[in-house]
TORZADO-399461 format. One record per residue (C-alpha): residue number from 1; residue in three letters; x, y, z. Coordinates in steps of 0.25 Angstrom, whole numbers, plus 5000, padded with zeros to 4 digits. Each point is the difference from the previous one (the first is absolute). Layout:
TORZADO-399461
ATOM|NUM|ALA|X|Y|Z
...
end
This chain:
TORZADO-399461
ATOM|1|MET|5345|4716|4715
ATOM|2|GLN|4999|5015|5004
ATOM|3|HIS|5015|5003|4998
ATOM|4|THR|5000|4994|4986
ATOM|5|ALA|5001|5007|4987
ATOM|6|GLU|4987|4994|4996
ATOM|7|TRP|4993|5006|5012
ATOM|8|ASN|5006|5013|4999
ATOM|9|ALA|4996|5001|4985
ATOM|10|LEU|4985|4997|5005
ATOM|11|ARG|5001|5011|5010
ATOM|12|LEU|5005|5010|4990
ATOM|13|HIS|4990|4996|4990
ATOM|14|GLN|4989|5002|5010
ATOM|15|THR|5003|5015|5001
ATOM|16|THR|4997|5002|4986
ATOM|17|LEU|4986|4995|5002
ATOM|18|GLN|4997|5008|5013
ATOM|19|ASP|4993|5011|4993
ATOM|20|VAL|4993|4992|4989
ATOM|21|HIS|4985|4997|5000
ATOM|22|LEU|4994|4987|4995
ATOM|23|ARG|4991|5008|4991
ATOM|24|ASP|5013|5006|4993
ATOM|25|LEU|5006|4986|4998
ATOM|26|PHE|4987|4995|4994
ATOM|27|ALA|4999|5012|4991
ATOM|28|ASP|5014|4999|4996
ATOM|29|ASN|4998|4985|4996
ATOM|30|PRO|4986|4997|4995
ATOM|31|GLN|5005|4985|5000
ATOM|32|ARG|5004|5000|5014
ATOM|33|GLY|4989|4991|5005
ATOM|34|ASP|5005|4989|4990
ATOM|35|ASN|5015|5003|5001
ATOM|36|LEU|5000|4999|5015
ATOM|37|SER|4993|4986|5002
ATOM|38|ALA|5003|4986|5000
ATOM|39|GLN|4992|4987|4997
ATOM|40|ALA|5002|4985|5003
ATOM|41|HIS|4992|4988|5002
ATOM|42|GLY|4987|5007|5000
ATOM|43|TRP|5004|5012|5008
ATOM|44|PHE|5001|5014|4996
ATOM|45|LEU|5008|5010|5008
ATOM|46|ASP|4999|5015|4998
ATOM|47|TYR|5010|5008|5008
ATOM|48|SER|4999|5012|4991
ATOM|49|LYS|4994|5008|5012
ATOM|50|ASN|5013|5001|5008
ATOM|51|LEU|5010|5011|4999
ATOM|52|LEU|5010|4993|4992
ATOM|53|ASN|5004|4998|4985
ATOM|54|SER|5007|4989|4992
ATOM|55|LYS|5013|5005|5005
ATOM|56|THR|4995|4997|5014
ATOM|57|ILE|4997|4986|4997
ATOM|58|ASP|5014|4999|4994
ATOM|59|LEU|5006|5005|5012
ATOM|60|LEU|4992|4991|5009
ATOM|61|ALA|5004|4988|4991
ATOM|62|ALA|5015|5004|5002
ATOM|63|LEU|4997|5000|5015
ATOM|64|ALA|4994|4986|5000
ATOM|65|ASP|5012|4995|4992
ATOM|66|LYS|5010|5007|5010
ATOM|67|ALA|4992|4992|5011
ATOM|68|ASP|5002|4987|4993
ATOM|69|LEU|4985|4999|5000
ATOM|70|ARG|5000|4989|4989
ATOM|71|LYS|5010|4992|5008
ATOM|72|LYS|4992|5001|5012
ATOM|73|ILE|4987|4996|4993
ATOM|74|ASN|5007|4987|4995
ATOM|75|ALA|5005|4997|5014
ATOM|76|LEU|4985|5002|5005
ATOM|77|LEU|4994|4991|4990
ATOM|78|ASP|5011|4990|5000
ATOM|79|GLY|4999|4998|5015
ATOM|80|GLU|5013|5005|5004
ATOM|81|THR|5002|5005|5015
ATOM|82|ILE|4996|5014|4999
ATOM|83|ASN|4993|5001|5013
ATOM|84|VAL|5014|5004|5006
ATOM|85|THR|4996|5003|5014
ATOM|86|GLU|4993|4986|5002
ATOM|87|ASN|5009|4993|4991
ATOM|88|ARG|4990|4993|4991
ATOM|89|PRO|4994|5002|4986
ATOM|90|ALA|4987|5008|4998
ATOM|91|TRP|4995|4990|4989
ATOM|92|HIS|4985|5002|4999
ATOM|93|ALA|5002|5000|4985
ATOM|94|ALA|5002|4984|5002
ATOM|95|LEU|4986|4999|5005
ATOM|96|ARG|4994|5004|4986
ATOM|97|HIS|5011|4995|4991
ATOM|98|PRO|4994|4990|4990
ATOM|99|ASP|5011|4990|5004
ATOM|100|PRO|5001|5002|5015
ATOM|101|PRO|5008|4993|5010
ATOM|102|PRO|4994|4986|5004
ATOM|103|GLU|4996|5005|5014
ATOM|104|VAL|4991|5011|4994
ATOM|105|VAL|4994|4990|4990
ATOM|106|ARG|4997|4991|5012
ATOM|107|GLU|4993|5011|5008
ATOM|108|LEU|4992|5005|4988
ATOM|109|ASN|4995|4985|4998
ATOM|110|ARG|4997|4999|5015
ATOM|111|MET|4992|5013|5000
ATOM|112|ASP|4993|4995|4987
ATOM|113|ASP|4995|4987|5007
ATOM|114|PHE|4996|5007|5013
ATOM|115|ILE|4991|5010|4993
ATOM|116|LYS|4992|4989|4993
ATOM|117|GLN|4995|4997|5014
ATOM|118|VAL|4996|5014|5002
ATOM|119|HIS|4993|5001|4986
ATOM|120|ASN|4993|4987|5003
ATOM|121|GLY|4992|5007|5011
ATOM|122|ARG|5007|4995|5012
ATOM|123|TRP|5001|5015|5005
ATOM|124|GLN|4992|5012|4997
ATOM|125|THR|5009|5010|5005
ATOM|126|VAL|5015|5002|5001
ATOM|127|VAL|5006|5010|5009
ATOM|128|ASN|5015|5003|4998
ATOM|129|ILE|5007|5004|5013
ATOM|130|GLY|5013|5008|4997
ATOM|131|ILE|5005|5014|5001
ATOM|132|GLY|5009|5008|4991
ATOM|133|GLY|5005|4992|4988
ATOM|134|SER|4992|4988|5005
ATOM|135|ASP|4987|5008|4998
ATOM|136|LEU|5002|5012|4991
ATOM|137|GLY|5003|4992|4987
ATOM|138|PRO|4990|4990|5000
ATOM|139|ALA|4989|5010|5006
ATOM|140|MET|5003|5010|4989
ATOM|141|ALA|5000|4989|4989
ATOM|142|THR|4987|4993|5005
ATOM|143|THR|4993|5014|4999
ATOM|144|ALA|5006|5003|4987
ATOM|145|LEU|4996|4987|4993
ATOM|146|ARG|4986|4999|5006
ATOM|147|ALA|4995|4999|4986
ATOM|148|PHE|5007|4987|4999
ATOM|149|ALA|4996|4994|5013
ATOM|150|HIS|4996|4986|5003
ATOM|151|GLN|4985|5000|5002
ATOM|152|GLY|4995|4996|5014
ATOM|153|LEU|5013|5003|5008
ATOM|154|ASP|5001|5012|5009
ATOM|155|VAL|5015|5004|5002
ATOM|156|ARG|5003|5009|5011
ATOM|157|PHE|5012|5006|5007
ATOM|158|LEU|5004|5002|5014
ATOM|159|SER|5012|5009|5004
ATOM|160|ASN|4998|5010|5011
ATOM|161|VAL|5003|4995|5014
ATOM|162|ASP|4988|5009|5004
ATOM|163|GLY|4989|4991|5005
ATOM|164|ALA|4990|5008|4992
ATOM|165|HIS|5006|4995|4987
ATOM|166|PHE|4998|4986|5004
ATOM|167|GLU|4985|5003|5003
ATOM|168|MET|4999|5007|4987
ATOM|169|VAL|5006|4989|4992
ATOM|170|THR|4993|4988|5007
ATOM|171|ASP|4986|5007|5000
ATOM|172|GLY|4990|4991|4994
ATOM|173|LEU|5009|4988|4998
ATOM|174|THR|4997|4986|5004
ATOM|175|PRO|5011|4993|5007
ATOM|176|ALA|4998|4987|4994
ATOM|177|HIS|5001|5005|4986
ATOM|178|THR|5012|5009|5003
ATOM|179|LEU|5015|4997|4996
ATOM|180|PHE|5011|5009|5006
ATOM|181|ILE|5013|5001|4993
ATOM|182|VAL|5011|5005|5009
ATOM|183|VAL|5011|5007|4992
ATOM|184|SER|5013|5004|5008
ATOM|185|LYS|5014|4998|4995
ATOM|186|THR|5006|4998|5014
ATOM|187|PHE|4987|4995|5006
ATOM|188|THR|5003|5009|5011
ATOM|189|THR|4994|5013|4996
ATOM|190|THR|4992|5006|5012
ATOM|191|GLU|4988|5005|4993
ATOM|192|THR|4998|4988|4992
ATOM|193|LEU|5002|4990|5011
ATOM|194|ALA|4990|5008|5009
ATOM|195|ASN|4989|5000|4989
ATOM|196|THR|5003|4985|4998
ATOM|197|GLN|4998|4997|5014
ATOM|198|THR|4987|5007|5000
ATOM|199|ALA|4996|4993|4988
ATOM|200|LYS|5003|4987|5007
ATOM|201|ALA|4991|5004|5012
ATOM|202|TRP|4989|5005|4990
ATOM|203|LEU|5000|4986|4994
ATOM|204|THR|5001|4992|5013
ATOM|205|ASN|4988|5008|5006
ATOM|206|ALA|4992|4995|4988
ATOM|207|LEU|5005|4987|4996
ATOM|208|GLY|5008|4994|5012
ATOM|209|THR|5014|4996|5000
ATOM|210|GLN|5000|4988|4992
ATOM|211|LYS|4998|5006|4986
ATOM|212|VAL|5007|5014|5002
ATOM|213|ASN|5013|4996|4993
ATOM|214|ASP|4992|4996|4987
ATOM|215|HIS|4997|5015|4999
ATOM|216|PHE|5014|5005|4999
ATOM|217|ALA|5011|5000|4989
ATOM|218|ALA|5013|5008|5001
ATOM|219|VAL|5011|5006|4991
ATOM|220|THR|5013|5002|5006
ATOM|221|ALA|5015|4998|4999
ATOM|222|HIS|5000|4992|5013
ATOM|223|PRO|4989|4989|4999
ATOM|224|ASP|5005|4993|5013
ATOM|225|ARG|4994|5012|5007
ATOM|226|ALA|4987|4999|4993
ATOM|227|GLN|4999|4986|5003
ATOM|228|ASP|5003|5002|5015
ATOM|229|PHE|4988|5009|4999
ATOM|230|GLY|4992|4989|4995
ATOM|231|ILE|4999|5002|4985
ATOM|232|TYR|5001|4988|4992
ATOM|233|PRO|5013|4998|4991
ATOM|234|GLN|4991|4997|4988
ATOM|235|ALA|4994|5014|5002
ATOM|236|THR|5013|5007|5003
ATOM|237|PHE|5007|5007|4988
ATOM|238|THR|5014|5005|4999
ATOM|239|MET|5005|5014|4997
ATOM|240|TRP|5015|5002|4999
ATOM|241|ASP|5010|5009|5006
ATOM|242|TRP|5004|5005|4986
ATOM|243|VAL|4986|5006|4998
ATOM|244|GLY|4998|5013|5008
ATOM|245|GLY|4986|5002|5006
ATOM|246|ARG|4996|5012|4991
ATOM|247|TYR|5005|4992|4988
ATOM|248|SER|4993|4987|5003
ATOM|249|LEU|4986|5001|4993
ATOM|250|GLY|5004|4990|4990
ATOM|251|SER|5004|4990|5010
ATOM|252|ALA|4991|4991|5010
ATOM|253|VAL|4997|5014|5007
ATOM|254|GLY|4991|5001|4988
ATOM|255|LEU|4992|4988|5004
ATOM|256|SER|4988|5008|5004
ATOM|257|LEU|5000|5007|4987
ATOM|258|MET|5001|4987|4992
ATOM|259|MET|4988|4995|5008
ATOM|260|ALA|4993|5012|4996
ATOM|261|ILE|5003|5000|4985
ATOM|262|GLY|5004|4986|4997
ATOM|263|SER|5014|4994|4996
ATOM|264|GLY|4999|5003|4985
ATOM|265|ALA|4998|5015|5003
ATOM|266|PHE|5011|5000|5010
ATOM|267|LYS|5009|4994|4990
ATOM|268|GLN|4996|5011|4990
ATOM|269|MET|5004|5010|5011
ATOM|270|LEU|5014|4993|5001
ATOM|271|ALA|5002|5000|4985
ATOM|272|GLY|4997|5015|5000
ATOM|273|MET|5010|5003|5011
ATOM|274|HIS|5011|4991|4992
ATOM|275|GLN|4997|5008|4987
ATOM|276|MET|5003|5013|5007
ATOM|277|ASP|5012|4994|5007
ATOM|278|GLU|5006|4997|4986
ATOM|279|HIS|4996|5014|4995
ATOM|280|PHE|5007|5006|5011
ATOM|281|ARG|5012|4991|4997
ATOM|282|SER|5001|5003|4985
ATOM|283|ALA|4993|5013|4996
ATOM|284|THR|5009|5013|4998
ATOM|285|TRP|4998|5010|5010
ATOM|286|ALA|4992|5009|4991
ATOM|287|GLU|4990|4988|4998
ATOM|288|ASN|5001|4994|5014
ATOM|289|LEU|4987|5003|5007
ATOM|290|PRO|5004|4997|5014
ATOM|291|ALA|5014|5006|4998
ATOM|292|LEU|4993|5013|4994
ATOM|293|ILE|4990|5001|5011
ATOM|294|GLY|5011|4998|5011
ATOM|295|LEU|5010|5010|4993
ATOM|296|ILE|4989|5011|4998
ATOM|297|GLY|4996|4998|5015
ATOM|298|LEU|5015|5002|5004
ATOM|299|TRP|5000|5012|4991
ATOM|300|ASN|4988|5006|5007
ATOM|301|ARG|5005|4996|5014
ATOM|302|ASN|5015|5004|4999
ATOM|303|PHE|5001|5011|4990
ATOM|304|TRP|4987|5007|5003
ATOM|305|ALA|4999|4997|5015
ATOM|306|ARG|4986|4993|5000
ATOM|307|PRO|5000|4992|5012
ATOM|308|THR|4987|4993|4997
ATOM|309|TYR|4992|4995|4989
ATOM|310|ALA|4985|4995|4998
ATOM|311|ILE|4996|4987|4993
ATOM|312|LEU|4986|5002|4995
ATOM|313|PRO|4994|4988|4993
ATOM|314|TYR|4987|5003|4992
ATOM|315|SER|4995|4986|5003
ATOM|316|GLN|4992|4997|5012
ATOM|317|GLU|5005|4986|4999
ATOM|318|LEU|5014|5005|5003
ATOM|319|ALA|4995|5007|5013
ATOM|320|LEU|5011|4993|5008
ATOM|321|PHE|5011|5002|4990
ATOM|322|THR|5005|5013|5006
ATOM|323|PRO|5001|4994|5014
ATOM|324|TYR|5007|4988|4994
ATOM|325|VAL|5010|5009|4993
ATOM|326|GLN|5002|5008|5012
ATOM|327|GLN|5005|4988|5008
ATOM|328|LEU|5009|4996|4987
ATOM|329|ASP|5006|5013|4999
ATOM|330|MET|5001|5006|5014
ATOM|331|GLU|5004|4987|5007
ATOM|332|SER|5010|4997|4989
ATOM|333|ASN|5006|5014|4997
ATOM|334|GLY|4998|5007|5013
ATOM|335|LYS|5015|4999|5004
ATOM|336|SER|5010|5010|5003
ATOM|337|THR|5012|4990|5000
ATOM|338|ARG|5007|4995|4987
ATOM|339|ALA|5001|4986|4998
ATOM|340|GLU|5015|5000|5005
ATOM|341|GLY|4996|5007|5013
ATOM|342|THR|5003|5014|4997
ATOM|343|PRO|4990|5012|5001
ATOM|344|VAL|4993|5004|4988
ATOM|345|ALA|5003|5014|4995
ATOM|346|THR|4987|5002|4992
ATOM|347|SER|4985|4998|5002
ATOM|348|THR|4995|4986|4999
ATOM|349|GLY|4986|4994|5001
ATOM|350|PRO|4988|5010|4998
ATOM|351|VAL|4987|4999|5007
ATOM|352|VAL|4989|4993|4992
ATOM|353|TRP|4986|5002|5002
ATOM|354|GLY|4987|5001|4992
ATOM|355|GLN|4986|4993|4997
ATOM|356|PRO|4992|4997|4988
ATOM|357|GLY|4994|5011|4991
ATOM|358|THR|4990|5006|4999
ATOM|359|ASN|4998|4999|5016
ATOM|360|GLY|5014|5007|5001
ATOM|361|GLN|4995|5012|4992
ATOM|362|HIS|4990|5003|5011
ATOM|363|ALA|5011|4998|5011
ATOM|364|PHE|5014|5005|4997
ATOM|365|HIS|5000|5005|4986
ATOM|366|GLN|4998|5014|5005
ATOM|367|LEU|5014|4999|5006
ATOM|368|LEU|5006|4993|4987
ATOM|369|HIS|4995|5012|4991
ATOM|370|GLN|5002|5012|5009
ATOM|371|GLY|5008|4996|5013
ATOM|372|SER|5013|5006|5003
ATOM|373|ASP|5007|4987|4998
ATOM|374|ILE|5002|4994|4986
ATOM|375|ILE|4997|4985|5001
ATOM|376|PRO|5003|4991|4988
ATOM|377|VAL|4989|4990|4997
ATOM|378|GLU|5000|4986|4993
ATOM|379|PHE|4987|4998|4994
ATOM|380|ILE|4995|4986|4996
ATOM|381|GLY|4989|4996|4991
ATOM|382|PHE|4994|4990|4990
ATOM|383|CYS|4994|5001|4987
ATOM|384|ARG|4989|4989|5002
ATOM|385|PRO|4993|4997|5013
ATOM|386|ASN|4996|4987|5006
ATOM|387|HIS|4985|5004|5000
ATOM|388|ASP|4990|5004|4989
ATOM|389|ARG|4997|5014|5005
ATOM|390|THR|5008|5007|4989
ATOM|391|THR|4994|5013|5003
ATOM|392|HIS|5006|5000|5014
ATOM|393|HIS|5013|4996|4995
ATOM|394|ASP|5000|5011|4989
ATOM|395|LEU|4997|5010|5011
ATOM|396|LEU|5011|4994|5009
ATOM|397|MET|5011|5001|4989
ATOM|398|ALA|4995|5014|4996
ATOM|399|ASN|5003|5004|5015
ATOM|400|LEU|5014|4993|4999
ATOM|401|PHE|5004|5007|4988
ATOM|402|ALA|4995|5014|5004
ATOM|403|GLN|5007|4999|5014
ATOM|404|ALA|5013|4997|4993
ATOM|405|ALA|4998|5012|4991
ATOM|406|ALA|4995|5009|5010
ATOM|407|LEU|5013|4997|5009
ATOM|408|ALA|5009|5003|4989
ATOM|409|PHE|4994|5012|4993
ATOM|410|GLY|4991|5006|5011
ATOM|411|SER|4990|5011|4995
ATOM|412|GLY|5009|5005|4989
ATOM|413|GLU|5002|5013|5008
ATOM|414|GLY|5007|4995|5012
ATOM|415|GLU|5006|5011|5009
ATOM|416|THR|5003|5010|4988
ATOM|417|ASN|4986|5006|4998
ATOM|418|THR|4998|5010|5012
ATOM|419|ASP|4986|5003|4995
ATOM|420|SER|4995|4986|5003
ATOM|421|ASP|4994|4996|5013
ATOM|422|PRO|5013|4994|5007
ATOM|423|HIS|4991|4990|5007
ATOM|424|GLN|4996|4994|4986
ATOM|425|SER|5015|5000|4995
ATOM|426|PHE|5006|4987|4997
ATOM|427|ALA|5015|5001|4997
ATOM|428|GLY|5001|4986|4995
ATOM|429|ASN|5014|4995|4998
ATOM|430|ARG|4998|4988|5009
ATOM|431|PRO|5006|4987|4996
ATOM|432|SER|4994|4987|4997
ATOM|433|ILE|5001|4987|4992
ATOM|434|LEU|4989|4992|4995
ATOM|435|LEU|5001|4985|4999
ATOM|436|LEU|4989|4995|4991
ATOM|437|GLY|4997|4985|4999
ATOM|438|GLU|4990|4992|4991
ATOM|439|GLN|4992|4993|5010
ATOM|440|LEU|5002|4996|5015
ATOM|441|THR|5002|4985|4999
ATOM|442|PRO|5008|4990|5008
ATOM|443|PHE|5011|5001|4990
ATOM|444|SER|5000|5016|4999
ATOM|445|LEU|5000|5000|5016
ATOM|446|GLY|5012|4992|5000
ATOM|447|GLN|5007|5009|4990
ATOM|448|LEU|4996|5012|5009
ATOM|449|VAL|5005|4994|5013
ATOM|450|ALA|5013|4997|4993
ATOM|451|ILE|5001|5014|4994
ATOM|452|TYR|4999|5006|5014
ATOM|453|GLU|5010|4990|5006
ATOM|454|HIS|5010|5003|4990
ATOM|455|LYS|4997|5015|5001
ATOM|456|VAL|5004|4999|5014
ATOM|457|PHE|5013|4992|4997
ATOM|458|THR|5004|5010|4989
ATOM|459|GLN|5000|5011|5011
ATOM|460|ALA|5007|4992|5010
ATOM|461|SER|5011|4996|4990
ATOM|462|ILE|5003|5015|4998
ATOM|463|TRP|4999|5004|5014
ATOM|464|ASN|5009|4987|5004
ATOM|465|ILE|4991|4996|5011
ATOM|466|ASN|4995|4986|5003
ATOM|467|PRO|4984|4999|4997
ATOM|468|PHE|4999|4986|5005
ATOM|469|ASP|5001|5002|5015
ATOM|470|GLN|4992|5008|5010
ATOM|471|PRO|5007|5002|5014
ATOM|472|GLY|4992|5012|5003
ATOM|473|VAL|4988|4991|5001
ATOM|474|GLU|5006|4992|5012
ATOM|475|LEU|5003|5011|5011
ATOM|476|GLY|4985|5003|5002
ATOM|477|LYS|4997|4985|5001
ATOM|478|THR|5011|4998|5010
ATOM|479|LEU|4995|5011|5009
ATOM|480|ALA|4985|4996|4999
ATOM|481|THR|5003|4986|5005
ATOM|482|GLY|5006|5006|5013
ATOM|483|ILE|4988|5010|5002
ATOM|484|SER|4990|4989|4997
ATOM|485|SER|5004|4992|5011
ATOM|486|GLU|4999|5012|5009
ATOM|487|LEU|4986|5003|4995
ATOM|488|ALA|4996|4985|5003
ATOM|489|GLY|5005|5001|5014
ATOM|490|THR|5011|4989|4998
ATOM|491|THR|5011|5009|5003
ATOM|492|LYS|5001|5013|5008
ATOM|493|PRO|5000|5013|4992
ATOM|494|LYS|5015|5004|4998
ATOM|495|SER|5006|5013|5005
ATOM|496|THR|5009|5000|4989
ATOM|497|HIS|4990|5005|4990
ATOM|498|ASP|5000|5014|4996
ATOM|499|SER|4991|5009|5008
ATOM|500|SER|4990|5001|4989
ATOM|501|THR|4998|4985|4998
ATOM|502|GLN|4999|4998|5015
ATOM|503|SER|4989|5011|5001
ATOM|504|LEU|4993|4993|4988
ATOM|505|ILE|5000|4986|5007
ATOM|506|ARG|4995|5005|5013
ATOM|507|LYS|4989|5008|4993
ATOM|508|TYR|4996|4988|4992
ATOM|509|LEU|5000|4990|5012
ATOM|510|ALA|4992|5010|5008
ATOM|511|LEU|4989|5002|4989
ATOM|512|ARG|5000|4986|4994
end
């Protein structure tokens, strides 16, 4: 896209804004805050605090049209084969469609039946064993929707192969009342299988061998492997090759979440996702929340050379949302090869980081306000809390609005007043968007997840990269498999390792 007239027009347009300050843009247009905003389905997007104007949006819309974004959206939502490197659809939209494929209906009904056993008191604790997309989505959503949780059930998440994580997650649990859900698309993921074997040993030590299999369920695309492990067919749920791990929250991967919040709330989340799917499909670019966020992110990434952005939800319930989007964005768009196999010629996936406000204000906001790098920010907030401590919520939201204003406008003096203390000078002109929702509910969380899924897809479509594979994840796994056998003593250390790796292995074995 960087050689097209549309891309070049944006490059030229950016030069007209290089010496402009957001203070001037707001002074020149008293209605800027209203003019550069969009709202849909209970969400309000303020993007006025970016170095752009209405012409920028028009040029970005032209770029989206040049990239055939509308055609690609339809292909995504209609289940066409758009994961070109793996030759399959990326049809997570089917999971939340009101008239889904029969296999999706079957699994949702099976999940619904299964969780009734849990809510009837058969187990007191559910431990989800997974990693990456088999962990981050349900863990994020379970934390986010704690206000809607089924009382009397403790849902926990085990992901890290570090034995300390197993100890932390199982601390205080009663084996007889604990159910483990093993979530692995291939049922070969090293970390997940290691934790599963440890869970089996933990149960066996307490209960003996006869009843251990009663305490396992599985979610996988290979049910035969789960059953070889000993998990019953009636407790084995299916995910499909056409659903990528980081896009799988609405599938049986969300079984632990459904147990936490109930099937009704789970289906509300699916409905929110679907509503945003249809909004993404039909809304004009100027009103399309996911496309706008994606296009503005691309504007900052490619035309202002910002290699990173921060997601700052002013909601403690969204404590895991930034790590969730970190995987969604960086694993999807962290690519340097186009879909057809040629090298990219421009910057692609940015670095994603952040944590909830107001904690972040006392950690890294110093760098956001006065650091040498300008880092775009995506703020998220809600008008109504899921608690009755309204004074706290007013204070939280006051901080949110103040931080966005301070980043944009600084102290009002910036670097122009040489008589002021330079240490107290805040230049401002630091971009942000603010996504304001009515209230965090299962429905609005589904909308929010879909917004960010489609934001990532928007950028991938313009960069012409495939956001649905992750080959870079596999190399380290392959190397680790060989090294782990050396550390276990089942094979001799290889002299073919580089000298650094050989030295580290020797040191580890000596001090272990």
